[in-house]
C-alpha angles and dihedrals in degrees: 000000000000093000089049091051092048091048091050090048092049093050089047092050089050091048091052091049094051091046090049093049088049092050089045093052092046093050093045092050088050090049091047092048087047093051095043091049089051092048089049092050093048092046090049088047090051089049093050090049091049091050092049090048091051092048093050090047091053093044089050094049090044095053092044089053094049092047091050090049090050090050092050090048091050089049093054091049090047090052090049093056093038091055090045087055090051090050091051090051091051090048089056088063088065107073097191089060100032098051095068090048091052092046089053093049094049095045088050091052090050092057089049093053098034092195134133098230121049134173118205127201118210139160111284088238088056095056097104097046092041090056090056093040092050090051095054091041091051089049095051091044093051092051091052101034096042096231132077128245132211111221122195129177113239122232093228095079123194120267113282088232091061116112089234137256129111144278114213125207134192124234092268094047090230097108125056136180113205105212095157114141087243090058095045089047090049091051092045090049092053089049096043098038100092091047094047091047091051091047093049104037107016129232116339114251090220096053113093098175132054131192 
């Protein structure tokens, strides 16, 4: 009887050990799978973050490059118009070339105002040539507009650093026409800028339609 009980106990103990070993293996496999999945997920997350960081870096570098190129292009254009302004200043020193330009600027301003009394502002150094130019402009205007105009030179001269040209005022002083060389150059630069940009740099890659 004792031997039988001992045998039963041994078999039961063996059964328990086998079951415990099986449960241990199952639990171990579950933990390993869980940890492996967690590691894979973490690795995948790291890869996604790395890819996103790389994309952001490339985009940032691309934007900085585009901005730098745009800045350089704008500088080139600014230099062109700055050189043009200096060339105009040099031209005003040559009376034979400057006087016809001044005549045209004054006459154009007279048509804009269409009044019989006009005051003009010029640089102090241009007073003499402006008097002669104003006389010719007034004569041409009277022939076309069928009424005469009295032109006087204002005491408040244009700044000596001005490129030249003229500002015309009506009798009340409330209406002005800015025909200085700076103003005309600015207007010209705005009108010519698209063509100059196209000539220098070619068609814009971002522009899909053309006039």
